[in-house]
C-alpha positions in Angstrom: 5.7 -27.7 10.0 7.8 -29.7 7.8 8.8 -28.3 4.5 7.0 -29.5 2.4 4.1 -28.6 4.0 5.0 -25.1 4.7 5.4 -24.9 0.6 1.9 -26.6 -0.2 0.5 -24.5 2.4 2.3 -21.0 0.8 1.0 -22.6 -2.6 -3.0 -22.8 -1.6 -2.5 -19.2 -0.2 -1.2 -18.1 -3.1 -4.4 -20.0 -5.5 -6.9 -18.3 -2.9 -5.7 -15.0 -3.6 -5.2 -15.3 -7.2 -8.9 -16.6 -7.5 -10.3 -14.1 -4.8 -7.4 -10.9 -6.3 -7.0 -10.3 -2.6 -8.0 -11.8 0.8 -7.9 -10.6 4.4 -5.4 -12.1 7.3 -8.4 -13.4 9.4 -9.8 -14.9 6.1 -6.5 -16.7 5.6 -6.6 -18.1 9.0 -10.4 -19.5 9.1 -9.2 -21.5 5.7 -5.5 -22.7 6.2 -5.2 -22.3 9.8 -8.0 -23.5 12.0 -8.6 -19.9 12.7 -5.2 -19.3 14.2 -2.4 -16.6 13.4 -1.2 -16.4 9.3 1.0 -13.9 10.3 4.4 -15.8 10.0 3.7 -17.9 6.3 2.4 -14.5 5.0 5.8 -12.5 6.2 7.6 -15.7 4.6 5.7 -14.8 0.9 5.9 -11.1 1.1 9.8 -11.8 1.9 9.8 -14.1 -1.2 8.5 -11.2 -3.4 5.5 -13.6 -4.4 2.9 -11.7 -2.3 2.5 -7.7 -1.1 0.0 -5.8 1.1 -2.5 -3.0 0.1 -3.6 -0.4 2.2 -6.9 1.5 2.3 -9.3 -0.3 4.4 -9.4 1.9 7.3 -6.8 2.4 10.3 -4.3 -0.3 10.0 -6.1 -2.9 8.0 -4.4 -4.2 4.8 -5.2 -6.5 2.5 -2.9 -8.9 0.5 -2.5 -9.1 -3.3 -0.4 -11.1 -5.5 2.6 -9.4 -7.4 3.7 -10.0 -10.8 5.5 -12.7 -9.5 3.3 -14.5 -7.0 0.8 -14.9 -10.4 3.2 -16.7 -12.3 4.2 -19.0 -9.2 0.6 -20.3 -9.1 0.1 -19.8 -12.5 -3.0 -17.1 -11.6 -5.1 -15.0 -14.3 -2.4 -12.3 -15.1 -4.3 -9.5 -14.5 -4.6 -10.9 -10.6 -1.3 -8.7 -9.8 -2.9 -5.3 -11.3 -3.9 -2.5 -9.1 -8.0 -2.3 -8.1 -9.5 0.8 -9.3 -12.0 2.1 -6.6 -15.4 0.4 -8.7 -13.2 -3.2 -9.0 -12.3 -3.0 -5.3 -15.9 -2.6 -4.1 -16.5 -5.8 -6.2 -13.8 -7.8 -5.1 -14.6 -7.2 -1.7 -18.3 -7.7 -1.8 -17.3 -10.9 -3.5 -14.7 -12.0 -0.9 -17.7 -11.4 1.9 -20.2 -13.3 0.0 -18.2 -16.6 0.2 -16.2 -15.8 3.2 -18.0 -13.5 5.9 -22.3 -14.9 5.1 -21.7 -18.4 6.9 -22.5 -20.5 3.5 -20.2 -22.4 1.6 -19.6 -20.6 -1.4 -16.7 -20.7 -4.0 -15.8 -17.4 -7.1 -16.0 -19.6 -10.2 -13.1 -19.1 -12.9 -13.9 -18.7 -16.0 -13.1 -22.6 -17.4 -14.8 -23.6 -14.1 -18.1 -21.9 -15.1 -18.0 -22.7 -18.4 -17.5 -26.5 -17.1 -19.9 -26.5 -14.9 -22.7 -24.7 -17.1 -22.0 -26.3 -20.3 -21.5 -22.6 -21.6 -19.3 -21.8 -24.5 -16.2 -19.4 -23.9 -17.6 -16.5 -25.2 -21.0 -16.6 -23.6 -22.1 -12.9 -22.7 -23.1 -14.2 -19.4 -21.6 -11.5 -16.9 -17.8 -11.8 -15.2 -18.4 -12.8 -11.7 -20.2 -16.6 -11.1 -20.2 -18.3 -7.3 -20.9 -21.7 -6.9 -23.1 -22.7 -3.9 -23.2 -26.0 -2.7 -26.9 -26.7 -0.4 -28.5 -30.1 1.2 -30.0 -31.1 -1.8 -28.7 -28.7 -4.6 -26.2 -26.8 -6.1 -26.6 -23.2 -7.6 -24.7 -21.1 -9.6 -25.3 -17.1 -8.8 -23.9 -14.4 -11.3 -22.9 -11.9 -9.1 -23.8 -8.2 -9.5 -22.1 -5.5 -6.9 -23.7 -2.0 -7.9 -21.8 0.9 -7.2 -22.8 2.8 -3.4 -24.3 5.3 -6.1 -26.1 3.2 -8.1 -29.8 3.8 -7.9 -32.6 1.1 -7.3 -34.0 2.3 -10.9 -31.0 1.3 -12.4 -30.2 -1.4 -10.7 -33.5 -2.6 -12.4 -32.6 -1.5 -15.8 -29.2 -3.8 -15.1 -30.2 -7.0 -13.8 -32.7 -7.0 -17.0 -30.3 -6.5 -19.0 -28.0 -9.6 -17.5 -31.0 -11.7 -17.6 -32.2 -11.6 -21.3 -28.5 -12.0 -22.0 -29.0 -15.0 -19.7 -32.0 -16.4 -21.4 -30.3 -16.0 -24.9 -27.7 -18.6 -23.5 -29.1 -22.4 -24.9 -26.8 -24.1 -22.1 -28.7 -22.1 -19.2 -32.3 -23.0 -19.6 -32.3 -25.8 -17.6 -29.9 -24.3 -14.8 -33.1 -21.1 -14.9 -35.9 -23.2 -15.6 -35.0 -24.9 -12.6 -33.9 -22.0 -10.3 -30.3 -23.2 -9.6 -29.1 -19.9 -11.7 -29.5 -16.7 -9.7 -29.1 -13.4 -9.9 -27.4 -11.8 -7.1 -27.3 -8.9 -5.6 -24.7 -7.7 -2.9 -25.3 -4.0 -1.6 -24.2 -3.1 2.0 -26.5 -0.3 3.1 -30.3 -1.9 4.4 -31.9 0.9 2.9 -31.1 -0.1 -0.7 -31.5 -4.0 0.5 -35.3 -2.5 1.1 -36.0 -0.3 -1.7 -34.4 -3.0 -4.6 -36.1 -5.3 -3.4 -39.6 -3.5 -3.0 -39.3 -2.4 -6.7 -38.5 -5.8 -7.7 -42.1 -7.1 -5.8 -43.8 -4.3 -8.1 -42.0 -4.7 -11.6 -42.5 -6.4 -14.6 -39.7 -8.2 -16.6 -39.6 -5.7 -19.3 -42.4 -4.1 -21.9 -43.0 -7.1 -24.1 -43.2 -9.8 -21.3 -45.6 -8.5 -18.5 -44.9 -11.5 -16.2 -43.6 -10.1 -12.7 -40.4 -10.1 -12.9 -39.4 -12.4 -9.6 -42.0 -15.3 -11.9 -39.3 -15.0 -14.6 -36.0 -16.2 -13.1 -34.4 -16.7 -9.0 -32.8 -12.8 -8.3 -31.9 -12.8 -4.8 -30.6 -9.5 -2.6 -28.3 -9.8 -0.1 -26.5 -7.5 2.3 -22.6 -8.6 2.6 -19.7 -5.9 4.1 -18.2 -3.8 2.2 -16.7 -0.6 3.6 -18.4 0.0 7.1 -19.2 -3.1 7.7 -16.0 -5.3 6.5 -13.6 -4.9 10.4 -16.7 -6.1 12.4 -17.2 -8.8 10.0 -13.9 -9.8 10.0 -13.0 -9.5 14.0 -16.5 -11.9 14.1 -14.9 -14.4 11.9 -11.6 -14.2 14.1 -14.6 -14.8 17.1 -16.1 -18.2 16.1 -12.7 -19.9 15.7 -11.9 -18.8 18.8 -15.0 -19.5 20.6 -15.1 -23.2 19.0 
């Protein structure tokens, strides 16, 4: 690989990490190396002080995140180098899994990308995390809600209602909501919580003033993604898919 190509590849990796805040070796292999091993490039980026590894994912599993120098080089959001607390880490891993470990074409939108696509003003209170999914016939935008593992189905319903009320208050979202291309997507890992929350949604009204079934008001999806216990296996499957291809 020529020097210019290597530098361009390194920049793409930095941009990817800056967007998602952390990533894993198998995801980088699938995105940039046709399923091959990215370790040599990762070592170069780490030796240049642009990335660092973060433990805490079971066994010897480590994720990769930007350093302060990496943030400046990639012109990423400044907080991309911040330490992730337990709640932010769960959400970050859930979004990474949603985009790369579910065999669907999805990408996390940066704030400006989200506003340009939806036509929303910069300070619209519509939630922090949105992902774009491009389907065969149309594209949709997922608002991502990844509750903590200890959150009850009842509390998840309260948060879902609150977000939908905020979304309906933003005029620019009206066509997206009307055509069911704006999806409130709840990411969970436990099958039991997925079943409990789906059952609660099926029997719930929007709120005390609007008695329509909440699923008739807006499109709500509950999707299981690997976060803690299932992450290692999902990454292994991703790597194996490329070996078998």
